Backbone as a ProteinNet text record, in pm:
[ID]
protein_1_A
[PRIMARY]
XXXXXXXXXXXXXXXXXXXXXXXXXXXXXXXXXXXXXXXXXXXXXXXXXXXXXXXXXXXXXXXXXXXXXXXXXXXXXXXXXXXXXXXXXXXXXXXXXXXXXXXXXXXXXXXXXXXXXXXXXXXXXXXXXXXXXXXXXXXXXXXXXXXXXXXXXXXXXXXXXXXXXXXXXXXXXXXXXXXXXXXXXXXXXXXXXXXXXXXXXXXXXXXXXXXXXXXXXXX
[TERTIARY]
-2642	-2499.6	-2497.3	-2604.3	-2613.9	-2541.8	-2505.2	-2437.9	-2286.2	-2222.6	-2076.3	-2030.5	-1880.8	-1813.2	-1826.8	-1827.1	-1825.1	-1965.4	-2031.4	-2151	-2131.1	-2241.1	-2212	-2155.6	-2176.1	-2127.2	-2012	-1990	-1888.6	-1824.1	-1692.8	-1599.4	-1616.1	-1659.8	-1675.9	-1538.8	-1508.4	-1375.7	-1412.9	-1324.8	-1334.1	-1188.9	-1171.4	-1023.2	-1014.8	-885.9	-849.7	-722.7	-736.6	-624.8	-653.3	-540.4	-555.5	-535.1	-477.4	-456.9	-589.7	-655.9	-790	-766.7	-674.1	-657	-625.9	-548.1	-510.6	-640.5	-725.6	-850.4	-940.5	-954.2	-1036.9	-982.3	-844.9	-790.4	-816.5	-798.4	-814.9	-966.1	-1046.2	-1192.5	-1236.7	-1196.5	-1220.6	-1174.6	-1044	-983.8	-1063.5	-1100.2	-1169.5	-1319.3	-1391.1	-1522.9	-1541.2	-1428.3	-1431.6	-1404.1	-1364.1	-1336.5	-1480.8	-1523	-1667.9	-1695.1	-1600.8	-1627.1	-1600	-1556.9	-1527.5	-1598.7	-1635.8	-1711.7	-1657.5	-1644.4	-1598.1	-1714.6	-1713.2	-1839.6	-1824.4	-1703.3	-1677.5	-1525.6	-1507.1	-1359.8	-1359.6	-1249.4	-1226.4	-1094.8	-1095.9	-984.4	-882	-917.6	-834.4	-879.9	-789.4	-814.5	-931.5	-940.5	-1035.7	-1181.3	-1199.1	-1327.3	-1361	-1264.9	-1290.5	-1337.3	-1274.5	-1307.8	-1455.5	-1490.6	-1632.8	-1734.2	-1700.3	-1807.1	-1805	-1677.6	-1664.1	-1749.6	-1796.6	-1880.7	-2019.6	-2066	-2195.8	-2198.2	-2086.3	-2083.5	-1946.6	-1925.5	-1795.4	-1764.4	-1647.2	-1611.4	-1543.2	-1535.7	-1449	-1306.7	-1265	-1134.7	-1112.6	-1022.4	-981.9	-841.5	-846.6	-719	-670.2	-553	-515.3	-385.2	-382.2	-246.4	-187.5	-41.3	23.7	26.7	74.9	93.3	-34.8	-116.7	-232.8	-240.1	-115.9	-114.5	-53.5	8	77.4	-32.1	6	-74.9	-210	-210.2	-326.9	-276.4	-389.7	-359	-311.7	-209.9	-156.3	-226.1	-199.8	-267.8	-248	-144.9	-113	-196.3	-203.1	-270.3	-431.5	-471.1	-617.5	-639.4	-550.2	-567.8	-586.2	-494	-501.9	-636	-690.3	-815.5	-943.6	-919.9	-1034.9	-1026.1	-911.4	-894.7	-964.2	-968.8	-1017.4	-1174.3	-1220.3	-1374.5	-1440.5	-1367.9	-1423.6	-1322	-1306.1	-1199.3	-1214.2	-1329.2	-1338.4	-1298.3	-1275.6	-1231.1	-1088.6	-1048.4	-913.1	-851.8	-750.9	-676.5	-537.4	-529.4	-412.8	-354.2	-224.7	-153.8	-96.5	-114.2	-52.4	4.9	149.4	222.8	317.8	347.6	453.4	596.3	603.6	715.7	783.5	920.7	998.8	1076	1014	1102.3	1103.4	1230	1259.6	1141.1	1107.8	1027.6	862.7	842.5	685.9	611.5	653.1	586.9	553.8	662	641.3	546.3	570.9	470.4	336.3	309	164.1	122.2	202.4	146.9	115.6	207.1	181	59.5	7.4	-114.3	-233.2	-218.7	-331.1	-351.8	-256.8	-265	-247.7	-310	-290.3	-212.8	-186	-123.7	-51.6	26.4	119.8	154.3	145.9	197.1	243.6	320.9	366.5	273.8	270.5	189.7	248.8	374.2	436.3	425.1	359.1	332.3	213.5	208.5	110.7	-27.3	-108.7	-249.8	-319.7	-278.4	-347.7	-342.4	-235.7	-221.2	-312.6	-373.7	-454.2	-570.1	-647	-772.4	-738.1	-634.4	-576.3	-541.4	-472.8	-442	-559.8	-663.8	-794.7	-857.9	-862.6	-927.3	-854.5	-724.7	-646.6	-677.9	-673.4	-694.5	-847.6	-951.7	-1076.1	-1098.8	-1017.7	-1019.9	-943.9	-892.2	-819.2	-667	-609.7	-484	-394.7	-272	-178.8	-97.9	-175.4	-110.8	-2.2	111.8	224.6	268.3	269.9	307.3	443.2	493.8	619.9	745.3	709.4	808.6	825.8	721.4	724	777.2	743.7	811	954.2	1006.7	1157.5	1219.2	1140.3	1209.7	1209.5	1107.4	1116.3	1227.6	1260.4	1369.9	1497.3	1511.3	1636.8	1655.4	1554.4	1570.4	1555.8	1524.3	1505.3	1642.4	1629.5	1740.6	1844.4	1818.6	1917.8	1869.3	1950.9	1918.1	1916.6	1822.4	1804.8	1935.7	2009.3	2128	2097.3	2198.7	2212	2206.9	2115.9	2128.8	2238.2	2316.1	2435.5	2399.4	2452.3	2405.6	2464.8	2373.3	2436.9	2495.5	2528.3	2594.1	2490.1	2359	2251.1	2200.7	2231	2209.7	2053.6	2001.1	1876.4	1883.1	1791.2	1808.4	1760.6	1809.2	1778.2	1643.5	1548.9	1396.1	1367.5	1416.6	1386.8	1455.7	1571.9	1627	1541.4	1498.6	1412.3	1281.6	1220.6	1096	1129.6	1233.9	1270.3	1308.5	1394.2	1412.5	1287.2	1185.2	1077.4	978.6	978.1	899.1	965.1	1097.5	1163.3	1137.1	1096.2	1059.2	914.8	847.8	710	609.5	645.2	536.4	456.4	331	235.6	262.7	220.3	226.2	183.2	80.4	10.1	105.2	153.1	257.1	381.9	441.7	551	521.3	402.5	357.7	342	286.9	279.9	400.9	504.3	634.6	712.3	697.9	772.9	693	580.3	494.6	468.5	434	404.2	246.2	210.3	88.3	116.4	8.3	19.4	38.1	-17.5	6.9	159.6	225.9	353.6	452.9	414.3	497.4	500.5	371.5	351.5	435.2	437.6	509	668.6	710.3	851.7	882.8	789.2	814.6	827.6	733.5	751.5	882.7	925.3	1049.2	1167.7	1151.7	1279.3	1293.1	1171.1	1176.3	1227.4	1176.5	1215	1375.2	1429.1	1562.9	1654.2	1612.4	1698.6	1682.8	1581.3	1546.1	1503.2	1419.3	1367.2	1203	1154.6	1006.8	942.7	1018.6	964.5	1062.1	1002.3	1075.3	1182.8	1145.3	1249.2	1377.7	1348.6	1470.9	1535.4	1464.7	1540.4	1634.3	1591.1	1661.4	1796.7	1775.9	1875.6	1975.2	1931.6	2028	2110.6	2036.8	2111.2	2205.1	2186.8	2278.2	2393.1	2373.8	2490.2	2577.5	2524.9	2605	2695.5
-673.5	-672.9	-690.5	-654.6	-661.9	-563.1	-453.5	-334.7	-345	-454.7	-465.3	-538.7	-540.1	-614.6	-534.8	-628.8	-568	-589	-484.9	-482.7	-490.8	-507.1	-504.8	-373.9	-270.2	-132.4	-72.5	-106.6	-47	-142.1	-102.5	-179.9	-85.8	-147.9	-71	-63.5	67	84.3	164.2	134.3	189.9	241.4	344.2	403	432.4	395.8	427.6	508.2	636.5	736.7	840.2	869.5	980.8	1115.2	1137.2	1266.2	1298.5	1406.2	1441	1483.4	1564	1620.7	1493.9	1405.9	1281.7	1204	1192.4	1107.6	1185.4	1326.2	1380	1368.5	1370.1	1355.8	1204.3	1110.2	971	943	995.8	975.3	1044.4	1151.6	1227.3	1159.2	1108.3	1035.9	914.3	838.6	711.4	739.9	832.9	857.9	922.8	979.8	1041.7	932	809.4	689.9	622.4	610.5	555.7	420.8	336.8	196.2	176.6	283.7	272.9	361.3	325.2	407.6	380.7	488.9	491.1	469.9	370.2	343.9	431.2	409.7	480.3	530.4	639.3	668.1	682.3	634.2	616.2	696	769.9	845.7	755.1	645.4	566.1	413.6	316.3	181.2	142.6	208	167.5	200.9	314.9	341.4	244.8	215.1	123.8	-24.2	-58.4	-199.4	-192.1	-91.6	-84	-77.4	-21.2	-0.9	-68.4	-124.8	-183.4	-305.2	-380	-494.4	-449.6	-327.8	-284.7	-262.4	-211.5	-189.7	-227.7	-366.6	-415.2	-377.3	-327	-314.6	-433.5	-419.7	-516.7	-486.1	-356.8	-325.3	-225.7	-256.4	-163	-102	21.7	87.2	142.4	94.1	120.6	201.7	312.3	355.4	282	280.7	190.8	262.8	389.4	471.1	557.5	531.1	604.8	689.1	745.4	827.3	769.5	850	795.9	737.1	623.2	556.4	506.1	481.5	424.1	282.4	204.3	77.4	108.2	37.9	55.7	-15	13.6	-46.3	-188.8	-230	-382.1	-468.3	-417.1	-488	-488.1	-372.8	-350.4	-454.1	-477.8	-567.5	-711.7	-742.7	-871.4	-914.3	-805.8	-823.1	-819.1	-753.1	-746.6	-883.1	-926	-1048.1	-1171.2	-1159.6	-1266	-1256.4	-1127.4	-1109.9	-1105.5	-1056.8	-1047.5	-1091.8	-1228	-1277.8	-1241.6	-1197	-1172.6	-1015.2	-945.6	-800.3	-811.2	-735.7	-734.1	-597.1	-624.9	-502.7	-456.5	-335.2	-288.1	-170.9	-187.4	-91.8	15.5	156	272.1	351.7	346.7	392.4	509.2	600	706.5	647	538.8	477.9	391.8	386	307.6	193.6	136.4	36.2	-90.6	-159.4	-278.6	-386.9	-403.3	-516.9	-481.6	-363	-327.4	-412.6	-417.1	-483.7	-633.7	-698	-843.8	-848.4	-748	-764.7	-739	-657.4	-634.9	-748.1	-818.7	-953.2	-1059.1	-1064.8	-1163.8	-1148.1	-1020.4	-978.3	-1009.4	-1019.9	-1060.2	-956.4	-844.3	-768.2	-828.9	-770.9	-834.8	-737.1	-614	-516.3	-415.5	-335.8	-245.2	-116.3	5.6	116	221.7	310.8	428.5	557.6	637.2	763.7	853.5	843.4	935.4	876.4	754.7	705.5	800.4	819.4	902.8	861	953.4	916.6	863.2	897	830	676.2	630.1	474.2	397.9	476.1	406.9	333	404.5	312.8	176.5	162.2	34.3	-73.2	-8.4	-97.3	-157.2	-71.4	-110.4	-214.4	-191.4	-282	-414	-425.9	-545.9	-616.1	-552.1	-618.2	-673.1	-593.2	-638.4	-766.5	-788.7	-887.7	-1013.5	-1000.3	-1120.6	-1115	-1013.2	-995.7	-938.5	-920.4	-876.7	-754.3	-637.1	-519.2	-463.1	-427.1	-350.6	-239.7	-128.6	-8.4	-30.5	49.6	30	67	166	193.8	87.5	49.4	-61.8	-191.6	-219.8	-346.8	-318.1	-208.2	-179.2	-194.4	-140.5	-143.4	-298.8	-382.7	-505.6	-582	-554.7	-620.7	-584.3	-468.1	-418	-494.6	-524.9	-584.7	-741.9	-787.5	-938.7	-1004.8	-1102.6	-1194.9	-1115.5	-971.2	-893.4	-893.7	-945.7	-939.5	-803.8	-790.9	-649.6	-608.6	-507.4	-477.6	-463.8	-511.6	-501.6	-350	-315.9	-188.5	-165.8	-58.6	-32.2	74.4	69.9	171.9	299	410.5	536.6	607.8	733.6	802.5	811.9	847.6	858.7	718.6	657.8	505.2	498.6	381.4	327.8	220	193.1	91.4	-47	-160.2	-293.1	-305.9	-281.8	-297.8	-219.7	-84.2	-13.2	-56.6	-108.2	-179.8	-300.9	-368.8	-500.1	-440.8	-329	-287.5	-238.9	-162.4	-99	-203.7	-304.1	-424.1	-488	-510.5	-571.6	-491	-352.4	-262.3	-238.4	-261.1	-243	-352.8	-457.4	-595.7	-580.1	-466.7	-465.1	-517.2	-545.2	-606.4	-482.1	-518.7	-413.5	-408.9	-300.1	-274.7	-391	-450	-561.8	-680.1	-710.6	-827	-811.1	-688.5	-661.2	-684.9	-643	-663.7	-815.5	-887.8	-1023.2	-1089.8	-1064.4	-1136.4	-1099.9	-965.4	-916.7	-937.9	-989.8	-1002.1	-861.7	-752.5	-639.3	-603.5	-492.8	-440.1	-353	-337.4	-255.2	-114.9	-62.4	71.8	93.3	-9.8	-4.7	5.1	-74.3	-67.2	63.5	119.6	248.3	355.9	348.2	434	427.6	300.4	280	341.3	323.4	382.3	534.2	590	733.8	782.5	700.9	736.8	728.8	633.3	600.5	730.8	762	898.5	1005.9	1032.9	1142.5	1147.3	1015.6	1002.7	1028	991.7	993.9	1127.8	1207.7	1337.4	1325.3	1231.3	1206.8	1210.9	1197.5	1214.6	1081.5	995	869.5	752.1	619.4	508.1	496	556.6	551.8	622.9	752.5	832.1	774.3	691.4	627.6	527.5	447.7	335.3	396.1	508	566.8	623.2	680.3	735.4	624.6	513.8	402.2	330.4	337.7	274.1	353	483.8	576.6	597.2	594.9	632.8	497.1
-286.3	-340.4	-491.4	-558.2	-690.5	-771.3	-700.9	-761.9	-785.4	-712.6	-712.2	-818.5	-822.5	-913.1	-1049.1	-1154.5	-1297.2	-1367.8	-1398.8	-1465.7	-1613.3	-1684.5	-1839.9	-1879.4	-1816	-1848.1	-1788.4	-1658.2	-1574.4	-1489.1	-1473.2	-1368	-1242.8	-1133	-1013.1	-939.3	-887.8	-823.1	-695.3	-584.8	-465.9	-435.2	-370.4	-341.1	-193	-145.4	-2.8	-12.5	16.6	9.8	111.1	186.3	303.2	250.5	128.3	62.3	-3.4	45.9	-10.4	-149.6	-192.3	-328.2	-419.9	-371.1	-460.1	-476	-373.3	-386.1	-499.7	-491.9	-588.6	-739.5	-752.9	-889.7	-935.6	-858.9	-901.7	-929.9	-839.5	-876.1	-997.4	-1017	-1150	-1263.3	-1251.3	-1368.3	-1406	-1298.7	-1328	-1366.3	-1311.6	-1353.2	-1485.4	-1530.9	-1679.4	-1778.6	-1733.5	-1821.4	-1842.3	-1959.8	-1981.2	-1917.6	-1909.3	-1860.5	-1710.1	-1649.4	-1501.8	-1412.9	-1285.8	-1194.7	-1059.5	-991.2	-845.5	-767	-683.9	-582.9	-465.7	-401.7	-279.8	-269.6	-190	-153.8	1.4	48.7	197.7	229.1	349	388.1	467.1	512.3	579.5	590.1	626	623.9	707.5	841.7	937	871.5	811.5	767.9	649.4	566.9	452.6	503.6	609.5	666.2	717.4	774	829.6	723.3	597.3	507.6	379.6	346.7	217.1	180.7	280.1	263.9	208.5	248.2	210.5	59.7	-0.1	-154.6	-204.5	-198.5	-240.7	-390.8	-423.7	-564.7	-629.2	-757.7	-826.2	-806	-801.4	-773.2	-681.2	-585.4	-472.5	-491.9	-505.9	-518.4	-383.3	-338.1	-186.1	-187.9	-113	-82.2	31.5	29	132.8	266.2	265.8	398.1	413.8	505.9	521.9	650.3	692.4	800.4	923.8	1012.9	1137.2	1228.9	1285.2	1384.4	1322.7	1185.9	1107.1	1053.7	1045.8	972.6	837.1	787.7	657.9	544.7	417.6	316.7	290.5	327.1	317.2	411.8	530.1	631.6	591.6	532.9	480.7	372.7	284.8	165	232.6	324.9	372.8	435.5	511.8	576.1	476.9	364.6	261.8	193.9	171.3	101.2	191.1	312.4	394.4	389.7	402.2	389.2	271.4	162	20.4	-85.6	-94	-171.6	-323.6	-374.2	-506.5	-546.6	-444.3	-464.2	-504.8	-615.8	-669	-626.6	-540.5	-481.7	-545.6	-570.1	-636.7	-555.2	-519.1	-437.1	-507	-470.4	-523.7	-421.5	-433.1	-328.1	-363.3	-282	-306.6	-261.9	-185.1	-131.1	-218.3	-212.5	-312.5	-219.1	-135.6	-48.3	-121.6	-100.8	-192.9	-153.8	-36.1	-8.8	-25.3	-52.5	-63.6	-157.7	-303.3	-387.6	-349.1	-301.9	-261.9	-149.3	-44.7	67.4	38.8	-67.9	-112.8	-177.5	-254.6	-321.4	-221.7	-122.6	-8.8	57.6	68.4	144.9	56.8	-68.2	-150.9	-267.4	-283.3	-392.4	-524.3	-627.5	-765.6	-857.9	-812.7	-897.9	-807.8	-876.7	-800.4	-905.9	-839.7	-919.9	-820.6	-878.5	-800.3	-833.9	-716.9	-733	-848.6	-870.2	-972.2	-1112.8	-1133.1	-1258.1	-1316.2	-1443.7	-1513.1	-1477.8	-1433.6	-1395	-1516.6	-1623.5	-1755	-1772.2	-1698.9	-1702.8	-1607.1	-1522.8	-1419.6	-1467.3	-1578.5	-1629.2	-1680.3	-1743.2	-1807.5	-1704.5	-1586.3	-1484	-1407.6	-1391.2	-1326.6	-1411	-1535.9	-1634.6	-1620.1	-1633.3	-1621.2	-1498	-1386.8	-1261.7	-1248.5	-1296	-1303	-1383.9	-1491.1	-1583.5	-1537	-1419.7	-1368.3	-1373	-1433.3	-1462	-1324.2	-1350.3	-1245.6	-1290.2	-1313.2	-1374.6	-1278.3	-1341.9	-1271	-1369.5	-1315.1	-1403.4	-1447.4	-1560.5	-1624.9	-1515.7	-1432.4	-1336.9	-1230.2	-1184.5	-1092.3	-1145	-1258.8	-1328.6	-1328.6	-1373.2	-1392.2	-1244.2	-1145.2	-1008.7	-964.2	-986.2	-950	-1020.6	-1145.6	-1202.5	-1149.9	-1098.4	-1026.4	-910.6	-839.8	-704.9	-704.8	-820.1	-825.5	-792.5	-700.9	-657.4	-578.9	-551.6	-473.9	-327.9	-236.4	-90.4	-41.9	59.2	115.2	182.3	165.4	238.1	390.4	463.9	611.5	644.6	738.6	788.7	888.9	861.6	953.6	1056.3	1173.5	1272.9	1226	1231.9	1202.8	1318.4	1323.6	1430.3	1534.5	1487.9	1576.1	1607.2	1697.7	1716.5	1743.4	1687.3	1720.4	1819.8	1908.8	1998.8	1920.3	1981	1911.4	1867.1	1945.3	1920.1	1798.1	1787.3	1674	1547.9	1554.5	1441.9	1398.2	1493.5	1448.7	1373.7	1426	1365.6	1234.5	1203.9	1083.9	982	1015	925.8	871	963.1	916.5	819.7	867.6	778.6	640.9	645.2	515.6	424.3	469.1	390.8	358.1	377.2	330.1	433.4	546.4	645	688	718.2	779.4	919.2	976.2	1129.4	1209.1	1163.9	1231.7	1220.2	1114.7	1100.5	1172.3	1176.4	1266	1404.7	1451.1	1581.5	1624.3	1527.7	1556.1	1559.3	1475.1	1487.5	1605.6	1646.8	1771.7	1904.7	1897.5	2015.7	2082.2	1998.9	2039.8	1997.9	2044.4	2017.8	1883.3	1799.7	1669.9	1707.9	1823.8	1852.3	1890.2	1974	2004.5	1884.5	1784.7	1662	1591.9	1587.9	1523.1	1616.6	1748.6	1823.5	1794.6	1786.8	1739.5	1609.7	1510.9	1371.1	1394.3	1456	1480	1549.4	1640.4	1717.6	1627.3	1527.7	1447.6	1349.8	1297.5	1206.7	1292.2	1417.5	1474.4	1500.7	1545.3	1589.9	1473.1	1369.8	1236	1162.9	1204.3	1153.9	1011.6	987.6	845.1	848.4	736.9	723.8	676.4	636.5	579.1	595.9	578.3	598.4	483	356.6	261.2	301.9	344.2	386	512.3	599.7	710.8	663.4	565.2	502.7	438.4	367	288.5	386.2	500.8	598.6	666.2	697.1	769	674.9	550.2	456.8	428	442.9	401.9	518.6	643.6	767.1	793.3
[MASK]
+++++++++++++++++++++++++++++++++++++++++++++++++++++++++++++++++++++++++++++++++++++++++++++++++++++++++++++++++++++++++++++++++++++++++++++++++++++++++++++++++++++++++++++++++++++++++++++++++++++++++++++++++++++++++++

């Protein structure tokens, strides 16, 4: 395990991202930065959990949503934190849910940024995380200020009604809880929660949780 964490020359980074093109772009960006090196890239959380202990990085960049019926990034960070407490995890998400940054921090993340943030800002965020800081991109910081002290709006039933269990699942996911945490709170299996999430998206005719929340608040 001598090759992990921060050497005198490089900060080691691993990436968990289900989008192959995004994985390649981030890997290229980091490897072109003289003081950073990508150790491993993983397409999903399950693969990362199986292999990360063999070559633990100093910084772990994690996408939140890693595909349908897959463990999400928040749950991955929680488990990595338990196994490898010295690894510094940073969430990089396409989703703009109010509870997501706070949920990431509760799971053990030390930083947060959005995928639409300029890729050129990523090396500085990795360096700050490796140095023990808590980096947040400018866009994420602005979003956190917007939602600070603001309660999550109650979800109102749309014309296409969800059943009570689906409402419970969506409320918890909107707070940034992982599938595993939602399952634990509702005494369900993780697979059942994933099935409920897919059913919610289909019933509302949307492609993402963000769109589902928007639909429910408008109707």
